[in-house]
MOPAC internal coordinates of N, CA, C and O (Angstrom, degrees):
PM7 1SCF
backbone

  N    0.0000 0     0.00 0     0.00 0    0    0    0
  C    1.4457 1     0.00 0     0.00 0    1    0    0
  C    1.5219 1   109.06 1     0.00 0    2    1    0
  O    1.2310 1   120.29 1   -46.75 1    3    2    1
  N    1.3170 1   117.05 1   133.25 1    3    2    1
  C    1.4493 1   122.09 1   177.25 1    5    3    2
  C    1.5205 1   109.82 1   -79.50 1    6    5    3
  O    1.2310 1   121.36 1   -35.38 1    7    6    5
  N    1.3272 1   115.01 1   144.62 1    7    6    5
  C    1.4555 1   119.85 1   174.83 1    9    7    6
  C    1.5172 1   107.16 1   -93.58 1   10    9    7
  O    1.2310 1   119.47 1   -66.48 1   11   10    9
  N    1.3524 1   118.61 1   113.52 1   11   10    9
  C    1.4562 1   120.04 1  -175.37 1   13   11   10
  C    1.5227 1   112.42 1   -63.87 1   14   13   11
  O    1.2310 1   119.58 1   145.96 1   15   14   13
  N    1.3221 1   118.40 1   -34.04 1   15   14   13
  C    1.4519 1   122.24 1   174.57 1   17   15   14
  C    1.5149 1   106.66 1  -120.26 1   18   17   15
  O    1.2310 1   120.32 1   -45.26 1   19   18   17
  N    1.2954 1   117.00 1   134.74 1   19   18   17
  C    1.4649 1   122.16 1  -171.10 1   21   19   18
  C    1.5233 1   112.31 1   -81.70 1   22   21   19
  O    1.2310 1   119.68 1  -120.27 1   23   22   21
  N    1.3131 1   118.22 1    59.73 1   23   22   21
  C    1.4605 1   121.46 1  -176.12 1   25   23   22
  C    1.5291 1   112.49 1   -64.00 1   26   25   23
  O    1.2310 1   119.74 1   134.05 1   27   26   25
  N    1.3121 1   118.10 1   -45.95 1   27   26   25
  C    1.4677 1   120.31 1  -176.80 1   29   27   26
  C    1.5306 1   111.19 1   -65.68 1   30   29   27
  O    1.2310 1   118.92 1   132.01 1   31   30   29
  N    1.3375 1   119.67 1   -47.99 1   31   30   29
  C    1.4672 1   117.99 1   176.09 1   33   31   30
  C    1.5272 1   113.07 1   -60.09 1   34   33   31
  O    1.2310 1   119.72 1   142.59 1   35   34   33
  N    1.3201 1   118.14 1   -37.41 1   35   34   33
  C    1.4674 1   120.65 1   179.48 1   37   35   34
  C    1.5266 1   110.45 1   -66.34 1   38   37   35
  O    1.2310 1   120.02 1   141.38 1   39   38   37
  N    1.3184 1   117.57 1   -38.62 1   39   38   37
  C    1.4670 1   120.65 1   176.70 1   41   39   38
  C    1.5274 1   110.27 1   -62.09 1   42   41   39
  O    1.2310 1   120.43 1   137.30 1   43   42   41
  N    1.3202 1   116.78 1   -42.70 1   43   42   41
  C    1.4699 1   120.36 1   177.93 1   45   43   42
  C    1.5255 1   110.28 1   -65.28 1   46   45   43
  O    1.2310 1   120.46 1   137.34 1   47   46   45
  N    1.3266 1   116.73 1   -42.66 1   47   46   45
  C    1.4635 1   121.00 1   178.20 1   49   47   46
  C    1.5221 1   110.83 1   -58.40 1   50   49   47
  O    1.2310 1   120.53 1   136.48 1   51   50   49
  N    1.3319 1   116.60 1   -43.52 1   51   50   49
  C    1.4615 1   119.96 1  -177.31 1   53   51   50
  C    1.5277 1   111.73 1   -64.93 1   54   53   51
  O    1.2310 1   120.42 1   158.99 1   55   54   53
  N    1.3277 1   116.81 1   -21.01 1   55   54   53
  C    1.4713 1   121.85 1   176.19 1   57   55   54
  C    1.5233 1   111.99 1   -89.49 1   58   57   55
  O    1.2310 1   120.23 1  -177.13 1   59   58   57
  N    1.3281 1   117.16 1     2.87 1   59   58   57
  C    1.4530 1   120.90 1   179.68 1   61   59   58
  C    1.5138 1   114.11 1    79.17 1   62   61   59
  O    1.2310 1   120.79 1  -156.23 1   63   62   61
  N    1.3110 1   116.09 1    23.77 1   63   62   61
  C    1.4590 1   120.53 1  -179.82 1   65   63   62
  C    1.5209 1   110.46 1   -92.42 1   66   65   63
  O    1.2310 1   120.63 1   -43.21 1   67   66   65
  N    1.3145 1   116.40 1   136.79 1   67   66   65
  C    1.4583 1   120.87 1   170.93 1   69   67   66
  C    1.5281 1   106.88 1   -72.65 1   70   69   67
  O    1.2310 1   120.50 1   -48.70 1   71   70   69
  N    1.3168 1   116.66 1   131.30 1   71   70   69
  C    1.4613 1   121.61 1  -173.30 1   73   71   70
  C    1.5253 1   110.40 1  -110.54 1   74   73   71
  O    1.2310 1   121.04 1   -44.00 1   75   74   73
  N    1.3176 1   115.62 1   136.00 1   75   74   73
  C    1.4582 1   122.28 1   167.71 1   77   75   74
  C    1.5176 1   105.48 1  -113.02 1   78   77   75
  O    1.2310 1   120.97 1   -55.86 1   79   78   77
  N    1.3266 1   115.75 1   124.14 1   79   78   77
  C    1.4590 1   119.69 1  -176.69 1   81   79   78
  C    1.5229 1   109.55 1  -146.97 1   82   81   79
  O    1.2310 1   121.42 1   -10.32 1   83   82   81
  N    1.3209 1   114.89 1   169.68 1   83   82   81
  C    1.4598 1   118.93 1   176.86 1   85   83   82
  C    1.5249 1   109.88 1   -93.82 1   86   85   83
  O    1.2310 1   121.39 1   -14.30 1   87   86   85
  N    1.3068 1   114.95 1   165.70 1   87   86   85
  C    1.4557 1   121.09 1  -179.54 1   89   87   86
  C    1.5196 1   112.41 1   -82.01 1   90   89   87
  O    1.2310 1   120.02 1  -169.73 1   91   90   89
  N    1.3093 1   117.57 1    10.27 1   91   90   89
  C    1.4633 1   121.67 1  -179.36 1   93   91   90
  C    1.5269 1   110.66 1   -75.09 1   94   93   91
  O    1.2310 1   120.80 1   -27.30 1   95   94   93
  N    1.3208 1   116.08 1   152.70 1   95   94   93
  C    1.4531 1   121.72 1   174.74 1   97   95   94
  C    1.5127 1   113.06 1    62.05 1   98   97   95
  O    1.2310 1   120.75 1    35.93 1   99   98   97
  N    1.3204 1   116.17 1  -144.07 1   99   98   97
  C    1.4552 1   121.65 1  -176.24 1  101   99   98
  C    1.5140 1   114.63 1   -89.10 1  102  101   99
  O    1.2310 1   119.88 1  -177.40 1  103  102  101
  N    1.3038 1   117.83 1     2.60 1  103  102  101
  C    1.4582 1   121.20 1  -176.21 1  105  103  102
  C    1.5287 1   113.90 1   -55.27 1  106  105  103
  O    1.2310 1   118.46 1   136.86 1  107  106  105
  N    1.3390 1   120.55 1   -43.14 1  107  106  105
  C    1.4720 1   118.85 1  -179.88 1  109  107  106
  C    1.5321 1   114.08 1   -63.78 1  110  109  107
  O    1.2310 1   120.09 1   163.50 1  111  110  109
  N    1.3221 1   117.44 1   -16.50 1  111  110  109
  C    1.4656 1   119.60 1   175.43 1  113  111  110
  C    1.5221 1   111.19 1   -75.58 1  114  113  111
  O    1.2310 1   120.16 1   159.19 1  115  114  113
  N    1.3043 1   117.29 1   -20.81 1  115  114  113
  C    1.4569 1   121.50 1  -178.99 1  117  115  114
  C    1.5178 1   112.68 1  -101.62 1  118  117  115
  O    1.2310 1   120.25 1   144.05 1  119  118  117
  N    1.3189 1   117.13 1   -35.95 1  119  118  117
  C    1.4644 1   121.70 1  -174.82 1  121  119  118
  C    1.5169 1   109.81 1  -109.87 1  122  121  119
  O    1.2310 1   121.28 1   -51.52 1  123  122  121
  N    1.3235 1   115.16 1   128.48 1  123  122  121
  C    1.4644 1   120.94 1   173.58 1  125  123  122
  C    1.5243 1   106.46 1  -100.06 1  126  125  123
  O    1.2310 1   121.04 1   -61.80 1  127  126  125
  N    1.3204 1   115.62 1   118.20 1  127  126  125
  C    1.4626 1   121.04 1  -175.49 1  129  127  126
  C    1.5228 1   111.08 1   -57.20 1  130  129  127
  O    1.2310 1   121.05 1   -54.46 1  131  130  129
  N    1.3239 1   115.59 1   125.54 1  131  130  129
  C    1.4584 1   121.75 1   178.22 1  133  131  130
  C    1.5142 1   114.16 1    83.76 1  134  133  131
  O    1.2310 1   119.96 1   172.65 1  135  134  133
  N    1.3327 1   117.68 1    -7.35 1  135  134  133
  C    1.4613 1   121.09 1   178.97 1  137  135  134
  C    1.5238 1   111.97 1  -113.62 1  138  137  135
  O    1.2310 1   120.44 1   133.45 1  139  138  137
  N    1.3208 1   116.77 1   -46.55 1  139  138  137
  C    1.4647 1   120.43 1  -179.62 1  141  139  138
  C    1.5219 1   111.79 1  -121.58 1  142  141  139
  O    1.2310 1   120.25 1  -176.21 1  143  142  141
  N    1.3077 1   117.13 1     3.79 1  143  142  141
  C    1.4568 1   122.15 1   179.84 1  145  143  142
  C    1.5137 1   109.72 1   169.29 1  146  145  143
  O    1.2310 1   120.93 1     7.62 1  147  146  145
  N    1.2924 1   115.83 1  -172.38 1  147  146  145
  C    1.4572 1   121.43 1   177.72 1  149  147  146
  C    1.5174 1   108.69 1  -122.18 1  150  149  147
  O    1.2310 1   120.81 1   -48.96 1  151  150  149
  N    1.3167 1   116.06 1   131.04 1  151  150  149
  C    1.4564 1   121.70 1   179.46 1  153  151  150
  C    1.5216 1   110.35 1  -112.36 1  154  153  151
  O    1.2310 1   120.96 1   -38.00 1  155  154  153
  N    1.3145 1   115.77 1   142.00 1  155  154  153
  C    1.4648 1   122.14 1   176.56 1  157  155  154
  C    1.5257 1   108.20 1  -133.55 1  158  157  155
  O    1.2310 1   120.79 1   -16.73 1  159  158  157
  N    1.3090 1   116.10 1   163.27 1  159  158  157
  C    1.4555 1   120.95 1   177.53 1  161  159  158
  C    1.5207 1   110.94 1   -63.63 1  162  161  159
  O    1.2310 1   120.53 1   -29.14 1  163  162  161
  N    1.3217 1   116.60 1   150.86 1  163  162  161
  C    1.4665 1   119.70 1  -176.01 1  165  163  162
  C    1.5205 1   115.00 1   -69.78 1  166  165  163
  O    1.2310 1   120.04 1   158.83 1  167  166  165
  N    1.3045 1   117.54 1   -21.17 1  167  166  165
  C    1.4718 1   120.43 1  -177.94 1  169  167  166
  C    1.5243 1   111.32 1  -116.45 1  170  169  167
  O    1.2310 1   120.94 1  -140.31 1  171  170  169
  N    1.3399 1   115.80 1    39.69 1  171  170  169
  C    1.4572 1   120.16 1  -175.72 1  173  171  170
  C    1.5290 1   110.46 1  -133.67 1  174  173  171
  O    1.2310 1   120.33 1  -102.29 1  175  174  173
  N    1.3302 1   116.98 1    77.71 1  175  174  173
  C    1.4694 1   119.22 1  -177.93 1  177  175  174
  C    1.5249 1   113.30 1   -61.86 1  178  177  175
  O    1.2310 1   120.09 1   150.67 1  179  178  177
  N    1.3280 1   117.44 1   -29.33 1  179  178  177
  C    1.4681 1   119.39 1   178.23 1  181  179  178
  C    1.5272 1   110.48 1   -66.69 1  182  181  179
  O    1.2310 1   120.26 1   139.32 1  183  182  181
  N    1.3293 1   117.12 1   -40.68 1  183  182  181
  C    1.4683 1   120.89 1   178.14 1  185  183  182
  C    1.5252 1   110.23 1   -66.41 1  186  185  183
  O    1.2310 1   120.40 1   142.10 1  187  186  185
  N    1.3191 1   116.84 1   -37.90 1  187  186  185
  C    1.4598 1   120.92 1   177.28 1  189  187  186
  C    1.5277 1   109.99 1   -61.94 1  190  189  187
  O    1.2310 1   120.47 1   134.28 1  191  190  189
  N    1.3180 1   116.70 1   -45.72 1  191  190  189
  C    1.4658 1   121.14 1   178.91 1  193  191  190
  C    1.5239 1   110.84 1   -62.06 1  194  193  191
  O    1.2310 1   120.33 1   136.68 1  195  194  193
  N    1.3389 1   116.97 1   -43.32 1  195  194  193
  C    1.4718 1   120.30 1   178.72 1  197  195  194
  C    1.5268 1   111.32 1   -61.25 1  198  197  195
  O    1.2310 1   120.23 1   137.09 1  199  198  197
  N    1.3209 1   117.16 1   -42.91 1  199  198  197
  C    1.4619 1   120.94 1  -179.63 1  201  199  198
  C    1.5241 1   110.81 1   -64.50 1  202  201  199
  O    1.2310 1   120.28 1   137.46 1  203  202  201
  N    1.3200 1   117.07 1   -42.54 1  203  202  201
  C    1.4644 1   120.38 1   178.31 1  205  203  202
  C    1.5263 1   111.48 1   -64.02 1  206  205  203
  O    1.2310 1   120.87 1   136.46 1  207  206  205
  N    1.3253 1   115.94 1   -43.54 1  207  206  205
  C    1.4702 1   119.78 1   177.99 1  209  207  206
  C    1.5276 1   111.44 1   -64.87 1  210  209  207
  O    1.2310 1   120.85 1   142.89 1  211  210  209
  N    1.3199 1   115.98 1   -37.11 1  211  210  209
  C    1.4721 1   120.39 1   177.65 1  213  211  210
  C    1.5298 1   110.44 1   -60.14 1  214  213  211
  O    1.2310 1   120.49 1   132.60 1  215  214  213
  N    1.3229 1   116.67 1   -47.40 1  215  214  213
  C    1.4707 1   119.51 1   178.60 1  217  215  214
  C    1.5224 1   111.63 1   -65.48 1  218  217  215
  O    1.2310 1   120.30 1   139.96 1  219  218  217
  N    1.3162 1   117.02 1   -40.04 1  219  218  217
  C    1.4647 1   120.22 1  -179.59 1  221  219  218
  C    1.5209 1   111.63 1   -63.34 1  222  221  219
  O    1.2310 1   120.29 1   148.25 1  223  222  221
  N    1.3270 1   117.06 1   -31.75 1  223  222  221
  C    1.4590 1   121.21 1  -175.47 1  225  223  222
  C    1.5254 1   113.59 1   -91.09 1  226  225  223
  O    1.2310 1   119.64 1   166.10 1  227  226  225
  N    1.3212 1   118.30 1   -13.90 1  227  226  225
  C    1.4696 1   120.80 1  -172.55 1  229  227  226
  C    1.5224 1   110.48 1  -122.89 1  230  229  227
  O    1.2310 1   121.39 1   -88.22 1  231  230  229
  N    1.3414 1   114.94 1    91.78 1  231  230  229
  C    1.4672 1   119.80 1  -178.43 1  233  231  230
  C    1.5204 1   112.20 1   -59.11 1  234  233  231
  O    1.2310 1   119.88 1   137.17 1  235  234  233
  N    1.3144 1   117.83 1   -42.83 1  235  234  233
  C    1.4677 1   119.73 1  -176.49 1  237  235  234
  C    1.5281 1   111.13 1   -66.39 1  238  237  235
  O    1.2310 1   119.99 1   141.84 1  239  238  237
  N    1.3223 1   117.63 1   -38.16 1  239  238  237
  C    1.4629 1   120.54 1   176.69 1  241  239  238
  C    1.5196 1   110.11 1   -64.21 1  242  241  239
  O    1.2310 1   120.91 1   134.31 1  243  242  241
  N    1.3226 1   115.86 1   -45.69 1  243  242  241
  C    1.4569 1   120.89 1  -179.05 1  245  243  242
  C    1.5306 1   110.97 1   -59.87 1  246  245  243
  O    1.2310 1   120.45 1   135.72 1  247  246  245
  N    1.3211 1   116.74 1   -44.28 1  247  246  245
  C    1.4719 1   120.93 1   179.47 1  249  247  246
  C    1.5195 1   110.71 1   -66.95 1  250  249  247
  O    1.2310 1   120.42 1   134.28 1  251  250  249
  N    1.3329 1   116.81 1   -45.72 1  251  250  249
  C    1.4685 1   120.68 1  -178.81 1  253  251  250
  C    1.5264 1   110.95 1   -60.81 1  254  253  251
  O    1.2310 1   120.41 1   131.70 1  255  254  253
  N    1.3254 1   116.83 1   -48.30 1  255  254  253
  C    1.4622 1   120.37 1   179.31 1  257  255  254
  C    1.5284 1   111.18 1   -62.27 1  258  257  255
  O    1.2310 1   120.38 1   139.06 1  259  258  257
  N    1.3225 1   116.87 1   -40.94 1  259  258  257
  C    1.4578 1   120.72 1   179.43 1  261  259  258
  C    1.5183 1   112.37 1   -64.34 1  262  261  259
  O    1.2310 1   120.27 1   137.50 1  263  262  261
  N    1.3285 1   117.09 1   -42.50 1  263  262  261
  C    1.4640 1   120.31 1   178.99 1  265  263  262
  C    1.5226 1   111.35 1   -65.67 1  266  265  263
  O    1.2310 1   120.77 1   136.21 1  267  266  265
  N    1.3228 1   116.13 1   -43.79 1  267  266  265
  C    1.4615 1   119.59 1   178.82 1  269  267  266
  C    1.5272 1   110.95 1   -67.08 1  270  269  267
  O    1.2310 1   120.41 1   142.75 1  271  270  269
  N    1.3102 1   116.81 1   -37.25 1  271  270  269
  C    1.4620 1   120.57 1   178.37 1  273  271  270
  C    1.5243 1   110.65 1   -62.71 1  274  273  271
  O    1.2310 1   120.15 1   136.99 1  275  274  273
  N    1.3272 1   117.32 1   -43.01 1  275  274  273
  C    1.4666 1   120.65 1   179.25 1  277  275  274
  C    1.5204 1   110.72 1   -63.09 1  278  277  275
  O    1.2310 1   120.25 1   138.74 1  279  278  277
  N    1.3268 1   117.13 1   -41.26 1  279  278  277
  C    1.4631 1   121.32 1   178.87 1  281  279  278
  C    1.5210 1   110.57 1   -62.22 1  282  281  279
  O    1.2310 1   120.44 1   132.34 1  283  282  281
  N    1.3207 1   116.77 1   -47.66 1  283  282  281
  C    1.4636 1   121.23 1  -179.33 1  285  283  282
  C    1.5302 1   110.85 1   -64.45 1  286  285  283
  O    1.2310 1   120.30 1   139.75 1  287  286  285
  N    1.3176 1   117.02 1   -40.25 1  287  286  285
  C    1.4691 1   119.96 1   178.68 1  289  287  286
  C    1.5263 1   110.22 1   -61.23 1  290  289  287
  O    1.2310 1   120.42 1   138.25 1  291  290  289
  N    1.3354 1   116.79 1   -41.75 1  291  290  289
  C    1.4671 1   119.38 1   177.98 1  293  291  290
  C    1.5198 1   111.51 1   -65.51 1  294  293  291
  O    1.2310 1   120.49 1   137.92 1  295  294  293
  N    1.3290 1   116.66 1   -42.08 1  295  294  293
  C    1.4622 1   121.15 1  -175.86 1  297  295  294
  C    1.5223 1   113.25 1   -72.81 1  298  297  295
  O    1.2310 1   120.05 1   144.55 1  299  298  297
  N    1.3127 1   117.51 1   -35.45 1  299  298  297
  C    1.4667 1   120.04 1  -172.40 1  301  299  298
  C    1.5147 1   115.18 1  -107.23 1  302  301  299
  O    1.2310 1   120.15 1   153.34 1  303  302  301
  N    1.3264 1   117.32 1   -26.66 1  303  302  301
  C    1.4595 1   118.87 1  -170.13 1  305  303  302
  C    1.5254 1   114.90 1  -123.96 1  306  305  303
  O    1.2310 1   119.50 1  -171.07 1  307  306  305
  N    1.3217 1   118.56 1     8.93 1  307  306  305
  C    1.4531 1   121.84 1   177.40 1  309  307  306
  C    1.5313 1   109.44 1   -63.39 1  310  309  307
  O    1.2310 1   119.67 1   -48.28 1  311  310  309
  N    1.3220 1   118.24 1   131.72 1  311  310  309
  C    1.4581 1   121.80 1  -175.20 1  313  311  310
  C    1.5298 1   111.86 1   -61.71 1  314  313  311
  O    1.2310 1   119.88 1   133.98 1  315  314  313
  N    1.3255 1   117.84 1   -46.02 1  315  314  313
  C    1.4680 1   119.83 1  -179.75 1  317  315  314
  C    1.5241 1   111.21 1   -61.76 1  318  317  315
  O    1.2310 1   120.39 1   137.90 1  319  318  317
  N    1.3136 1   116.87 1   -42.10 1  319  318  317
  C    1.4560 1   121.10 1   177.86 1  321  319  318
  C    1.5255 1   110.56 1   -64.10 1  322  321  319
  O    1.2310 1   120.51 1   138.48 1  323  322  321
  N    1.3087 1   116.63 1   -41.52 1  323  322  321
  C    1.4695 1   120.72 1   178.55 1  325  323  322
  C    1.5270 1   110.67 1   -61.15 1  326  325  323
  O    1.2310 1   120.47 1   134.31 1  327  326  325
  N    1.3299 1   116.72 1   -45.69 1  327  326  325
  C    1.4630 1   120.51 1   179.93 1  329  327  326
  C    1.5223 1   110.14 1   -62.68 1  330  329  327
  O    1.2310 1   120.18 1   136.86 1  331  330  329
  N    1.3304 1   117.27 1   -43.14 1  331  330  329
  C    1.4719 1   120.63 1   177.94 1  333  331  330
  C    1.5224 1   111.30 1   -60.13 1  334  333  331
  O    1.2310 1   120.24 1   136.58 1  335  334  333
  N    1.3083 1   117.14 1   -43.42 1  335  334  333
  C    1.4718 1   120.71 1   179.73 1  337  335  334
  C    1.5268 1   111.54 1   -66.79 1  338  337  335
  O    1.2310 1   120.69 1   139.12 1  339  338  337
  N    1.3113 1   116.28 1   -40.88 1  339  338  337
  C    1.4591 1   119.97 1   179.17 1  341  339  338
  C    1.5354 1   110.54 1   -65.27 1  342  341  339
  O    1.2310 1   120.77 1   136.88 1  343  342  341
  N    1.3166 1   116.14 1   -43.12 1  343  342  341
  C    1.4670 1   120.12 1   178.08 1  345  343  342
  C    1.5284 1   110.58 1   -62.43 1  346  345  343
  O    1.2310 1   120.04 1   136.83 1  347  346  345
  N    1.3248 1   117.52 1   -43.17 1  347  346  345
  C    1.4691 1   120.80 1   178.45 1  349  347  346
  C    1.5215 1   110.76 1   -62.93 1  350  349  347
  O    1.2310 1   120.39 1   141.36 1  351  350  349
  N    1.3060 1   116.85 1   -38.64 1  351  350  349
  C    1.4658 1   121.43 1   178.13 1  353  351  350
  C    1.5202 1   110.14 1   -59.31 1  354  353  351
  O    1.2310 1   120.24 1   130.60 1  355  354  353
  N    1.3276 1   117.14 1   -49.40 1  355  354  353
  C    1.4649 1   120.69 1  -178.60 1  357  355  354
  C    1.5235 1   111.85 1   -68.75 1  358  357  355
  O    1.2310 1   120.10 1   140.79 1  359  358  357
  N    1.3224 1   117.41 1   -39.21 1  359  358  357
  C    1.4642 1   119.93 1   178.76 1  361  359  358
  C    1.5286 1   110.87 1   -62.50 1  362  361  359
  O    1.2310 1   120.04 1   142.79 1  363  362  361
  N    1.3137 1   117.54 1   -37.21 1  363  362  361
  C    1.4541 1   121.23 1  -179.62 1  365  363  362
  C    1.5248 1   111.39 1   -68.40 1  366  365  363
  O    1.2310 1   120.35 1   160.10 1  367  366  365
  N    1.3092 1   116.94 1   -19.90 1  367  366  365
  C    1.4580 1   120.66 1  -177.32 1  369  367  366
  C    1.5251 1   113.96 1  -105.45 1  370  369  367
  O    1.2310 1   120.66 1  -179.84 1  371  370  369
  N    1.3141 1   116.34 1     0.16 1  371  370  369
  C    1.4607 1   120.63 1   178.62 1  373  371  370
  C    1.5248 1   109.44 1   -67.39 1  374  373  371
  O    1.2310 1   121.45 1   -42.61 1  375  374  373
  N    1.2801 1   114.84 1   137.39 1  375  374  373
  C    1.4611 1   120.14 1   176.23 1  377  375  374
  C    1.5258 1   107.44 1   -98.01 1  378  377  375
  O    1.2310 1   120.05 1   -55.18 1  379  378  377
  N    1.3319 1   117.51 1   124.82 1  379  378  377
  C    1.4805 1   118.58 1   179.96 1  381  379  378
  C    1.5233 1   110.78 1   -58.53 1  382  381  379
  O    1.2310 1   120.89 1   -39.40 1  383  382  381
  N    1.3194 1   115.91 1   140.60 1  383  382  381
  C    1.4759 1   120.74 1  -178.29 1  385  383  382
  C    1.5133 1   111.96 1   -74.73 1  386  385  383
  O    1.2310 1   120.10 1   180.00 1  387  386  385

């Protein structure tokens, strides 16, 4: 089953974890391949294994992806920021009475 919104990867990103995920569902909207995680095709277990082994073998890549993932999670998916943006959106569209 595809996850329409990438909640689990975003939770991992917010913890500074390098994420390996598939391109199914909404995940590519949250993870930029090679910048905030590694993405593989949804029906490619060999690619998934390679990506996991790559992260396991490369400490600097794992740290870099995790740090960038945490930054992106804060910038794009922080709840307070989301509420502020949503409120600003509605306020900008309010019609004066």
